[in-house]
PyMOL Python script that loads the backbone (N, CA, C, O; Angstrom):
from pymol import cmd

cmd.read_pdbstr("""\
ATOM      1  N   UNK A   1    -126.229 107.696 -71.036  1.00  0.00           N
ATOM      2  CA  UNK A   1    -125.367 108.559 -71.835  1.00  0.00           C
ATOM      3  C   UNK A   1    -124.163 109.030 -71.030  1.00  0.00           C
ATOM      4  O   UNK A   1    -123.054 109.110 -71.560  1.00  0.00           O
ATOM      5  N   UNK A   2    -124.372 109.343 -69.752  1.00  0.00           N
ATOM      6  CA  UNK A   2    -123.269 109.817 -68.906  1.00  0.00           C
ATOM      7  C   UNK A   2    -122.205 108.740 -68.751  1.00  0.00           C
ATOM      8  O   UNK A   2    -121.012 109.041 -68.742  1.00  0.00           O
ATOM      9  N   UNK A   3    -122.637 107.477 -68.629  1.00  0.00           N
ATOM     10  CA  UNK A   3    -121.674 106.382 -68.495  1.00  0.00           C
ATOM     11  C   UNK A   3    -120.822 106.264 -69.751  1.00  0.00           C
ATOM     12  O   UNK A   3    -119.631 105.963 -69.675  1.00  0.00           O
ATOM     13  N   UNK A   4    -121.425 106.498 -70.888  1.00  0.00           N
ATOM     14  CA  UNK A   4    -120.699 106.441 -72.153  1.00  0.00           C
ATOM     15  C   UNK A   4    -119.610 107.515 -72.198  1.00  0.00           C
ATOM     16  O   UNK A   4    -118.495 107.259 -72.652  1.00  0.00           O
ATOM     17  N   UNK A   5    -119.941 108.708 -71.727  1.00  0.00           N
ATOM     18  CA  UNK A   5    -118.952 109.789 -71.694  1.00  0.00           C
ATOM     19  C   UNK A   5    -117.816 109.468 -70.736  1.00  0.00           C
ATOM     20  O   UNK A   5    -116.662 109.805 -71.005  1.00  0.00           O
ATOM     21  N   UNK A   6    -118.133 108.820 -69.619  1.00  0.00           N
ATOM     22  CA  UNK A   6    -117.098 108.459 -68.649  1.00  0.00           C
ATOM     23  C   UNK A   6    -116.115 107.463 -69.248  1.00  0.00           C
ATOM     24  O   UNK A   6    -114.903 107.598 -69.081  1.00  0.00           O
ATOM     25  N   UNK A   7    -116.640 106.471 -69.942  1.00  0.00           N
ATOM     26  CA  UNK A   7    -115.782 105.462 -70.563  1.00  0.00           C
ATOM     27  C   UNK A   7    -114.905 106.109 -71.625  1.00  0.00           C
ATOM     28  O   UNK A   7    -113.707 105.832 -71.691  1.00  0.00           O
ATOM     29  N   UNK A   8    -115.481 106.959 -72.450  1.00  0.00           N
ATOM     30  CA  UNK A   8    -114.709 107.650 -73.483  1.00  0.00           C
ATOM     31  C   UNK A   8    -113.613 108.495 -72.865  1.00  0.00           C
ATOM     32  O   UNK A   8    -112.488 108.504 -73.365  1.00  0.00           O
ATOM     33  N   UNK A   9    -113.913 109.197 -71.797  1.00  0.00           N
ATOM     34  CA  UNK A   9    -112.907 110.025 -71.122  1.00  0.00           C
ATOM     35  C   UNK A   9    -111.779 109.165 -70.566  1.00  0.00           C
ATOM     36  O   UNK A   9    -110.619 109.575 -70.585  1.00  0.00           O
ATOM     37  N   UNK A  10    -112.106 107.994 -70.078  1.00  0.00           N
ATOM     38  CA  UNK A  10    -111.081 107.108 -69.520  1.00  0.00           C
ATOM     39  C   UNK A  10    -110.089 106.671 -70.588  1.00  0.00           C
ATOM     40  O   UNK A  10    -108.910 106.476 -70.293  1.00  0.00           O
ATOM     41  N   UNK A  11    -110.552 106.515 -71.820  1.00  0.00           N
ATOM     42  CA  UNK A  11    -109.659 106.096 -72.898  1.00  0.00           C
ATOM     43  C   UNK A  11    -108.831 107.248 -73.454  1.00  0.00           C
ATOM     44  O   UNK A  11    -107.922 107.023 -74.252  1.00  0.00           O
ATOM     45  N   UNK A  12    -109.124 108.449 -73.053  1.00  0.00           N
ATOM     46  CA  UNK A  12    -108.362 109.608 -73.536  1.00  0.00           C
ATOM     47  C   UNK A  12    -107.414 110.148 -72.478  1.00  0.00           C
ATOM     48  O   UNK A  12    -107.023 111.314 -72.526  1.00  0.00           O
ATOM     49  N   UNK A  13    -107.051 109.318 -71.541  1.00  0.00           N
ATOM     50  CA  UNK A  13    -106.149 109.744 -70.472  1.00  0.00           C
ATOM     51  C   UNK A  13    -104.781 110.089 -71.050  1.00  0.00           C
ATOM     52  O   UNK A  13    -104.402 109.587 -72.108  1.00  0.00           O
ATOM     53  N   UNK A  14    -104.039 110.953 -70.347  1.00  0.00           N
ATOM     54  CA  UNK A  14    -102.724 111.382 -70.830  1.00  0.00           C
ATOM     55  C   UNK A  14    -101.697 110.274 -70.973  1.00  0.00           C
ATOM     56  O   UNK A  14    -100.651 110.497 -71.581  1.00  0.00           O
ATOM     57  N   UNK A  15    -101.953 109.088 -70.437  1.00  0.00           N
ATOM     58  CA  UNK A  15    -100.986 107.993 -70.539  1.00  0.00           C
ATOM     59  C   UNK A  15    -100.589 107.735 -71.988  1.00  0.00           C
ATOM     60  O   UNK A  15     -99.454 107.343 -72.259  1.00  0.00           O
ATOM     61  N   UNK A  16    -101.501 107.947 -72.905  1.00  0.00           N
ATOM     62  CA  UNK A  16    -101.218 107.665 -74.308  1.00  0.00           C
ATOM     63  C   UNK A  16    -100.545 108.825 -75.031  1.00  0.00           C
ATOM     64  O   UNK A  16     -99.997 108.634 -76.117  1.00  0.00           O
ATOM     65  N   UNK A  17    -100.572 110.006 -74.461  1.00  0.00           N
ATOM     66  CA  UNK A  17    -100.051 111.181 -75.168  1.00  0.00           C
ATOM     67  C   UNK A  17     -98.596 111.035 -75.585  1.00  0.00           C
ATOM     68  O   UNK A  17     -98.262 111.276 -76.745  1.00  0.00           O
ATOM     69  N   UNK A  18     -97.730 110.646 -74.664  1.00  0.00           N
ATOM     70  CA  UNK A  18     -96.313 110.496 -74.999  1.00  0.00           C
ATOM     71  C   UNK A  18     -96.080 109.413 -76.027  1.00  0.00           C
ATOM     72  O   UNK A  18     -95.291 109.584 -76.956  1.00  0.00           O
ATOM     73  N   UNK A  19     -96.768 108.298 -75.859  1.00  0.00           N
ATOM     74  CA  UNK A  19     -96.618 107.186 -76.798  1.00  0.00           C
ATOM     75  C   UNK A  19     -97.151 107.568 -78.177  1.00  0.00           C
ATOM     76  O   UNK A  19     -96.582 107.170 -79.194  1.00  0.00           O
ATOM     77  N   UNK A  20     -98.230 108.332 -78.217  1.00  0.00           N
ATOM     78  CA  UNK A  20     -98.761 108.789 -79.506  1.00  0.00           C
ATOM     79  C   UNK A  20     -97.780 109.706 -80.218  1.00  0.00           C
ATOM     80  O   UNK A  20     -97.624 109.632 -81.437  1.00  0.00           O
ATOM     81  N   UNK A  21     -97.125 110.566 -79.460  1.00  0.00           N
ATOM     82  CA  UNK A  21     -96.131 111.456 -80.075  1.00  0.00           C
ATOM     83  C   UNK A  21     -94.989 110.647 -80.674  1.00  0.00           C
ATOM     84  O   UNK A  21     -94.555 110.914 -81.795  1.00  0.00           O
ATOM     85  N   UNK A  22     -94.507 109.664 -79.935  1.00  0.00           N
ATOM     86  CA  UNK A  22     -93.417 108.819 -80.438  1.00  0.00           C
ATOM     87  C   UNK A  22     -93.880 108.000 -81.640  1.00  0.00           C
ATOM     88  O   UNK A  22     -93.142 107.851 -82.614  1.00  0.00           O
ATOM     89  N   UNK A  23     -95.099 107.470 -81.571  1.00  0.00           N
ATOM     90  CA  UNK A  23     -95.642 106.711 -82.703  1.00  0.00           C
ATOM     91  C   UNK A  23     -95.735 107.577 -83.949  1.00  0.00           C
ATOM     92  O   UNK A  23     -95.367 107.139 -85.039  1.00  0.00           O
ATOM     93  N   UNK A  24     -96.222 108.795 -83.798  1.00  0.00           N
ATOM     94  CA  UNK A  24     -96.324 109.700 -84.949  1.00  0.00           C
ATOM     95  C   UNK A  24     -94.959 110.023 -85.540  1.00  0.00           C
ATOM     96  O   UNK A  24     -94.818 110.090 -86.761  1.00  0.00           O
ATOM     97  N   UNK A  25     -93.965 110.221 -84.705  1.00  0.00           N
ATOM     98  CA  UNK A  25     -92.604 110.482 -85.194  1.00  0.00           C
ATOM     99  C   UNK A  25     -92.080 109.267 -85.959  1.00  0.00           C
ATOM    100  O   UNK A  25     -91.487 109.401 -87.029  1.00  0.00           O
ATOM    101  N   UNK A  26     -92.309 108.068 -85.388  1.00  0.00           N
ATOM    102  CA  UNK A  26     -91.840 106.845 -86.043  1.00  0.00           C
ATOM    103  C   UNK A  26     -92.526 106.645 -87.392  1.00  0.00           C
ATOM    104  O   UNK A  26     -91.876 106.277 -88.371  1.00  0.00           O
ATOM    105  N   UNK A  27     -93.827 106.883 -87.447  1.00  0.00           N
ATOM    106  CA  UNK A  27     -94.565 106.745 -88.708  1.00  0.00           C
ATOM    107  C   UNK A  27     -94.047 107.747 -89.734  1.00  0.00           C
ATOM    108  O   UNK A  27     -93.858 107.399 -90.900  1.00  0.00           O
ATOM    109  N   UNK A  28     -93.819 108.969 -89.314  1.00  0.00           N
ATOM    110  CA  UNK A  28     -93.320 110.003 -90.223  1.00  0.00           C
ATOM    111  C   UNK A  28     -91.924 109.662 -90.736  1.00  0.00           C
ATOM    112  O   UNK A  28     -91.650 109.787 -91.930  1.00  0.00           O
ATOM    113  N   UNK A  29     -91.042 109.232 -89.833  1.00  0.00           N
ATOM    114  CA  UNK A  29     -89.649 108.961 -90.217  1.00  0.00           C
ATOM    115  C   UNK A  29     -89.469 107.659 -90.991  1.00  0.00           C
ATOM    116  O   UNK A  29     -88.660 107.596 -91.917  1.00  0.00           O
ATOM    117  N   UNK A  30     -90.216 106.619 -90.619  1.00  0.00           N
ATOM    118  CA  UNK A  30     -89.993 105.304 -91.219  1.00  0.00           C
ATOM    119  C   UNK A  30     -90.959 104.945 -92.335  1.00  0.00           C
ATOM    120  O   UNK A  30     -90.655 104.070 -93.146  1.00  0.00           O
ATOM    121  N   UNK A  31     -92.116 105.598 -92.399  1.00  0.00           N
ATOM    122  CA  UNK A  31     -93.134 105.327 -93.420  1.00  0.00           C
ATOM    123  C   UNK A  31     -93.359 103.817 -93.600  1.00  0.00           C
ATOM    124  O   UNK A  31     -93.080 103.269 -94.667  1.00  0.00           O
ATOM    125  N   UNK A  32     -93.866 103.148 -92.550  1.00  0.00           N
ATOM    126  CA  UNK A  32     -94.007 101.687 -92.618  1.00  0.00           C
ATOM    127  C   UNK A  32     -95.028 101.239 -93.660  1.00  0.00           C
ATOM    128  O   UNK A  32     -96.002 101.936 -93.945  1.00  0.00           O
ATOM    129  N   UNK A  33     -94.782 100.078 -94.210  1.00  0.00           N
ATOM    130  CA  UNK A  33     -95.722  99.477 -95.160  1.00  0.00           C
ATOM    131  C   UNK A  33     -96.953  98.996 -94.410  1.00  0.00           C
ATOM    132  O   UNK A  33     -96.847  98.581 -93.255  1.00  0.00           O
ATOM    133  N   UNK A  34     -98.122  99.045 -95.048  1.00  0.00           N
ATOM    134  CA  UNK A  34     -99.326  98.512 -94.402  1.00  0.00           C
ATOM    135  C   UNK A  34     -99.124  97.054 -94.022  1.00  0.00           C
ATOM    136  O   UNK A  34     -98.522  96.282 -94.769  1.00  0.00           O
ATOM    137  N   UNK A  35     -99.631  96.688 -92.859  1.00  0.00           N
ATOM    138  CA  UNK A  35     -99.498  95.311 -92.388  1.00  0.00           C
ATOM    139  C   UNK A  35     -98.415  95.121 -91.355  1.00  0.00           C
ATOM    140  O   UNK A  35     -98.269  94.028 -90.808  1.00  0.00           O
ATOM    141  N   UNK A  36     -97.645  96.171 -91.073  1.00  0.00           N
ATOM    142  CA  UNK A  36     -96.645  96.087 -90.010  1.00  0.00           C
ATOM    143  C   UNK A  36     -97.351  95.714 -88.710  1.00  0.00           C
ATOM    144  O   UNK A  36     -98.461  96.183 -88.463  1.00  0.00           O
ATOM    145  N   UNK A  37     -96.732  94.881 -87.876  1.00  0.00           N
ATOM    146  CA  UNK A  37     -97.322  94.476 -86.608  1.00  0.00           C
ATOM    147  C   UNK A  37     -96.596  95.177 -85.469  1.00  0.00           C
ATOM    148  O   UNK A  37     -95.371  95.101 -85.368  1.00  0.00           O
ATOM    149  N   UNK A  38     -97.352  95.860 -84.612  1.00  0.00           N
ATOM    150  CA  UNK A  38     -96.805  96.494 -83.403  1.00  0.00           C
ATOM    151  C   UNK A  38     -97.223  95.643 -82.218  1.00  0.00           C
ATOM    152  O   UNK A  38     -98.402  95.602 -81.865  1.00  0.00           O
ATOM    153  N   UNK A  39     -96.262  94.960 -81.600  1.00  0.00           N
ATOM    154  CA  UNK A  39     -96.557  94.086 -80.474  1.00  0.00           C
ATOM    155  C   UNK A  39     -96.208  94.807 -79.178  1.00  0.00           C
ATOM    156  O   UNK A  39     -95.133  95.396 -79.065  1.00  0.00           O
ATOM    157  N   UNK A  40     -97.109  94.764 -78.201  1.00  0.00           N
ATOM    158  CA  UNK A  40     -96.869  95.435 -76.929  1.00  0.00           C
ATOM    159  C   UNK A  40     -97.512  94.672 -75.786  1.00  0.00           C
ATOM    160  O   UNK A  40     -98.200  93.671 -75.990  1.00  0.00           O
ATOM    161  N   UNK A  41     -97.274  95.167 -74.577  1.00  0.00           N
ATOM    162  CA  UNK A  41     -97.951  94.606 -73.419  1.00  0.00           C
ATOM    163  C   UNK A  41     -99.314  95.278 -73.270  1.00  0.00           C
ATOM    164  O   UNK A  41     -99.749  95.998 -74.170  1.00  0.00           O
ATOM    165  N   UNK A  42     -99.973  95.058 -72.172  1.00  0.00           N
ATOM    166  CA  UNK A  42    -101.318  95.602 -71.956  1.00  0.00           C
ATOM    167  C   UNK A  42    -101.286  96.903 -71.159  1.00  0.00           C
ATOM    168  O   UNK A  42    -102.238  97.199 -70.436  1.00  0.00           O
ATOM    169  N   UNK A  43    -100.239  97.666 -71.273  1.00  0.00           N
ATOM    170  CA  UNK A  43    -100.143  98.942 -70.567  1.00  0.00           C
ATOM    171  C   UNK A  43    -101.221  99.912 -71.024  1.00  0.00           C
ATOM    172  O   UNK A  43    -101.709  99.832 -72.151  1.00  0.00           O
ATOM    173  N   UNK A  44    -101.588 100.828 -70.135  1.00  0.00           N
ATOM    174  CA  UNK A  44    -102.666 101.782 -70.420  1.00  0.00           C
ATOM    175  C   UNK A  44    -102.397 102.584 -71.690  1.00  0.00           C
ATOM    176  O   UNK A  44    -103.326 102.892 -72.436  1.00  0.00           O
ATOM    177  N   UNK A  45    -101.141 102.920 -71.937  1.00  0.00           N
ATOM    178  CA  UNK A  45    -100.826 103.724 -73.109  1.00  0.00           C
ATOM    179  C   UNK A  45    -101.067 102.961 -74.400  1.00  0.00           C
ATOM    180  O   UNK A  45    -101.395 103.564 -75.421  1.00  0.00           O
ATOM    181  N   UNK A  46    -100.907 101.623 -74.370  1.00  0.00           N
ATOM    182  CA  UNK A  46    -101.088 100.824 -75.581  1.00  0.00           C
ATOM    183  C   UNK A  46    -102.524 100.353 -75.766  1.00  0.00           C
ATOM    184  O   UNK A  46    -102.911  99.983 -76.875  1.00  0.00           O
ATOM    185  N   UNK A  47    -103.315 100.362 -74.707  1.00  0.00           N
ATOM    186  CA  UNK A  47    -104.710  99.958 -74.814  1.00  0.00           C
ATOM    187  C   UNK A  47    -105.640 101.161 -74.970  1.00  0.00           C
ATOM    188  O   UNK A  47    -106.854 100.997 -75.092  1.00  0.00           O
ATOM    189  N   UNK A  48    -105.076 102.362 -74.966  1.00  0.00           N
ATOM    190  CA  UNK A  48    -105.883 103.574 -75.134  1.00  0.00           C
ATOM    191  C   UNK A  48    -106.515 103.585 -76.524  1.00  0.00           C
ATOM    192  O   UNK A  48    -105.892 103.191 -77.511  1.00  0.00           O
ATOM    193  N   UNK A  49    -107.731 104.031 -76.578  1.00  0.00           N
ATOM    194  CA  UNK A  49    -108.471 104.087 -77.837  1.00  0.00           C
ATOM    195  C   UNK A  49    -107.729 104.906 -78.894  1.00  0.00           C
ATOM    196  O   UNK A  49    -107.664 104.505 -80.056  1.00  0.00           O
ATOM    197  N   UNK A  50    -107.177 106.036 -78.502  1.00  0.00           N
ATOM    198  CA  UNK A  50    -106.473 106.912 -79.448  1.00  0.00           C
ATOM    199  C   UNK A  50    -105.258 106.208 -80.053  1.00  0.00           C
ATOM    200  O   UNK A  50    -104.962 106.394 -81.233  1.00  0.00           O
ATOM    201  N   UNK A  51    -104.556 105.404 -79.259  1.00  0.00           N
ATOM    202  CA  UNK A  51    -103.384 104.688 -79.763  1.00  0.00           C
ATOM    203  C   UNK A  51    -103.806 103.657 -80.813  1.00  0.00           C
ATOM    204  O   UNK A  51    -103.189 103.559 -81.874  1.00  0.00           O
ATOM    205  N   UNK A  52    -104.846 102.900 -80.519  1.00  0.00           N
ATOM    206  CA  UNK A  52    -105.345 101.906 -81.475  1.00  0.00           C
ATOM    207  C   UNK A  52    -105.852 102.541 -82.751  1.00  0.00           C
ATOM    208  O   UNK A  52    -105.641 102.012 -83.843  1.00  0.00           O
ATOM    209  N   UNK A  53    -106.525 103.681 -82.614  1.00  0.00           N
ATOM    210  CA  UNK A  53    -107.018 104.381 -83.805  1.00  0.00           C
ATOM    211  C   UNK A  53    -105.860 104.858 -84.674  1.00  0.00           C
ATOM    212  O   UNK A  53    -105.934 104.780 -85.900  1.00  0.00           O
ATOM    213  N   UNK A  54    -104.796 105.347 -84.053  1.00  0.00           N
ATOM    214  CA  UNK A  54    -103.644 105.840 -84.822  1.00  0.00           C
ATOM    215  C   UNK A  54    -102.943 104.697 -85.540  1.00  0.00           C
ATOM    216  O   UNK A  54    -102.521 104.845 -86.687  1.00  0.00           O
ATOM    217  N   UNK A  55    -102.818 103.554 -84.865  1.00  0.00           N
ATOM    218  CA  UNK A  55    -102.245 102.380 -85.531  1.00  0.00           C
ATOM    219  C   UNK A  55    -103.079 102.018 -86.760  1.00  0.00           C
ATOM    220  O   UNK A  55    -102.541 101.768 -87.839  1.00  0.00           O
ATOM    221  N   UNK A  56    -104.382 101.995 -86.579  1.00  0.00           N
ATOM    222  CA  UNK A  56    -105.296 101.648 -87.668  1.00  0.00           C
ATOM    223  C   UNK A  56    -105.168 102.626 -88.827  1.00  0.00           C
ATOM    224  O   UNK A  56    -105.118 102.212 -89.986  1.00  0.00           O
ATOM    225  N   UNK A  57    -105.114 103.923 -88.526  1.00  0.00           N
ATOM    226  CA  UNK A  57    -104.984 104.942 -89.580  1.00  0.00           C
ATOM    227  C   UNK A  57    -103.715 104.745 -90.396  1.00  0.00           C
ATOM    228  O   UNK A  57    -103.690 105.005 -91.599  1.00  0.00           O
ATOM    229  N   UNK A  58    -102.657 104.280 -89.724  1.00  0.00           N
ATOM    230  CA  UNK A  58    -101.375 104.095 -90.399  1.00  0.00           C
ATOM    231  C   UNK A  58    -101.248 102.722 -91.057  1.00  0.00           C
ATOM    232  O   UNK A  58    -100.229 102.427 -91.680  1.00  0.00           O
ATOM    233  N   UNK A  59    -102.277 101.881 -90.922  1.00  0.00           N
ATOM    234  CA  UNK A  59    -102.219 100.541 -91.512  1.00  0.00           C
ATOM    235  C   UNK A  59    -101.376  99.582 -90.710  1.00  0.00           C
ATOM    236  O   UNK A  59    -100.913  98.569 -91.234  1.00  0.00           O
ATOM    237  N   UNK A  60    -101.168  99.893 -89.434  1.00  0.00           N
ATOM    238  CA  UNK A  60    -100.361  99.055 -88.547  1.00  0.00           C
ATOM    239  C   UNK A  60    -101.294  98.178 -87.724  1.00  0.00           C
ATOM    240  O   UNK A  60    -102.303  98.654 -87.203  1.00  0.00           O
ATOM    241  N   UNK A  61    -100.957  96.896 -87.607  1.00  0.00           N
ATOM    242  CA  UNK A  61    -101.770  95.963 -86.851  1.00  0.00           C
ATOM    243  C   UNK A  61    -101.273  95.909 -85.409  1.00  0.00           C
ATOM    244  O   UNK A  61    -100.089  95.670 -85.168  1.00  0.00           O
ATOM    245  N   UNK A  62    -102.156  96.127 -84.467  1.00  0.00           N
ATOM    246  CA  UNK A  62    -101.796  96.033 -83.052  1.00  0.00           C
ATOM    247  C   UNK A  62    -101.834  94.585 -82.592  1.00  0.00           C
ATOM    248  O   UNK A  62    -102.708  93.821 -83.001  1.00  0.00           O
ATOM    249  N   UNK A  63    -100.886  94.210 -81.743  1.00  0.00           N
ATOM    250  CA  UNK A  63    -100.814  92.851 -81.223  1.00  0.00           C
ATOM    251  C   UNK A  63    -100.447  92.913 -79.751  1.00  0.00           C
ATOM    252  O   UNK A  63     -99.559  93.672 -79.363  1.00  0.00           O
ATOM    253  N   UNK A  64    -101.126  92.118 -78.926  1.00  0.00           N
ATOM    254  CA  UNK A  64    -100.817  92.031 -77.501  1.00  0.00           C
ATOM    255  C   UNK A  64    -100.800  90.578 -77.086  1.00  0.00           C
ATOM    256  O   UNK A  64    -101.602  89.773 -77.558  1.00  0.00           O
ATOM    257  N   UNK A  65     -99.887  90.252 -76.207  1.00  0.00           N
ATOM    258  CA  UNK A  65     -99.802  88.889 -75.703  1.00  0.00           C
ATOM    259  C   UNK A  65    -100.781  88.671 -74.577  1.00  0.00           C
ATOM    260  O   UNK A  65    -101.651  89.503 -74.323  1.00  0.00           O
ATOM    261  N   UNK A  66    -100.636  87.557 -73.911  1.00  0.00           N
ATOM    262  CA  UNK A  66    -101.511  87.237 -72.794  1.00  0.00           C
ATOM    263  C   UNK A  66    -101.085  88.018 -71.557  1.00  0.00           C
ATOM    264  O   UNK A  66     -99.899  88.294 -71.372  1.00  0.00           O
ATOM    265  N   UNK A  67    -102.027  88.366 -70.729  1.00  0.00           N
ATOM    266  CA  UNK A  67    -101.746  89.113 -69.500  1.00  0.00           C
ATOM    267  C   UNK A  67    -100.955  88.227 -68.547  1.00  0.00           C
ATOM    268  O   UNK A  67    -101.309  87.071 -68.316  1.00  0.00           O
ATOM    269  N   UNK A  68     -99.889  88.781 -68.002  1.00  0.00           N
ATOM    270  CA  UNK A  68     -99.101  88.069 -67.003  1.00  0.00           C
ATOM    271  C   UNK A  68     -98.026  87.164 -67.555  1.00  0.00           C
ATOM    272  O   UNK A  68     -97.338  86.502 -66.777  1.00  0.00           O
ATOM    273  N   UNK A  69     -97.851  87.103 -68.853  1.00  0.00           N
ATOM    274  CA  UNK A  69     -96.821  86.256 -69.451  1.00  0.00           C
ATOM    275  C   UNK A  69     -95.572  87.090 -69.676  1.00  0.00           C
ATOM    276  O   UNK A  69     -95.426  87.742 -70.710  1.00  0.00           O
ATOM    277  N   UNK A  70     -94.676  87.065 -68.706  1.00  0.00           N
ATOM    278  CA  UNK A  70     -93.482  87.914 -68.756  1.00  0.00           C
ATOM    279  C   UNK A  70     -92.507  87.494 -69.843  1.00  0.00           C
ATOM    280  O   UNK A  70     -91.661  88.293 -70.246  1.00  0.00           O
ATOM    281  N   UNK A  71     -92.600  86.280 -70.322  1.00  0.00           N
ATOM    282  CA  UNK A  71     -91.616  85.775 -71.295  1.00  0.00           C
ATOM    283  C   UNK A  71     -92.110  85.771 -72.728  1.00  0.00           C
ATOM    284  O   UNK A  71     -91.377  85.347 -73.622  1.00  0.00           O
ATOM    285  N   UNK A  72     -93.312  86.223 -72.971  1.00  0.00           N
ATOM    286  CA  UNK A  72     -93.884  86.086 -74.296  1.00  0.00           C
ATOM    287  C   UNK A  72     -93.137  86.853 -75.369  1.00  0.00           C
ATOM    288  O   UNK A  72     -93.206  86.474 -76.538  1.00  0.00           O
ATOM    289  N   UNK A  73     -92.421  87.923 -75.023  1.00  0.00           N
ATOM    290  CA  UNK A  73     -91.668  88.675 -76.029  1.00  0.00           C
ATOM    291  C   UNK A  73     -90.310  88.054 -76.309  1.00  0.00           C
ATOM    292  O   UNK A  73     -89.611  88.500 -77.219  1.00  0.00           O
ATOM    293  N   UNK A  74     -89.915  87.034 -75.549  1.00  0.00           N
ATOM    294  CA  UNK A  74     -88.580  86.460 -75.676  1.00  0.00           C
ATOM    295  C   UNK A  74     -88.595  85.093 -76.331  1.00  0.00           C
ATOM    296  O   UNK A  74     -87.677  84.296 -76.130  1.00  0.00           O
ATOM    297  N   UNK A  75     -89.607  84.818 -77.098  1.00  0.00           N
ATOM    298  CA  UNK A  75     -89.682  83.510 -77.765  1.00  0.00           C
ATOM    299  C   UNK A  75     -88.805  83.467 -78.968  1.00  0.00           C
ATOM    300  O   UNK A  75     -88.743  82.445 -79.651  1.00  0.00           O
TER     301      UNK A  75
END
""", "prot")
cmd.dss("prot")
cmd.show_as("cartoon", "prot")
cmd.util.cbc("prot")
cmd.orient("prot")
């Protein structure tokens, strides 16, 4: 049980706080249609559980490329 709490705490790190605030502002201002795709790298703020949950609540699909592929966003 303690290990489970440790993992959960790791996903609630402050790295996602700023990104969550910006995401909430964007959702409020733009009111995206369900099915919008949010593509990002594998940064801690984008892999945080809270960030993924917020995307899901808003009907936004999260997308990440392969690790180490610096050119994947420039196709």
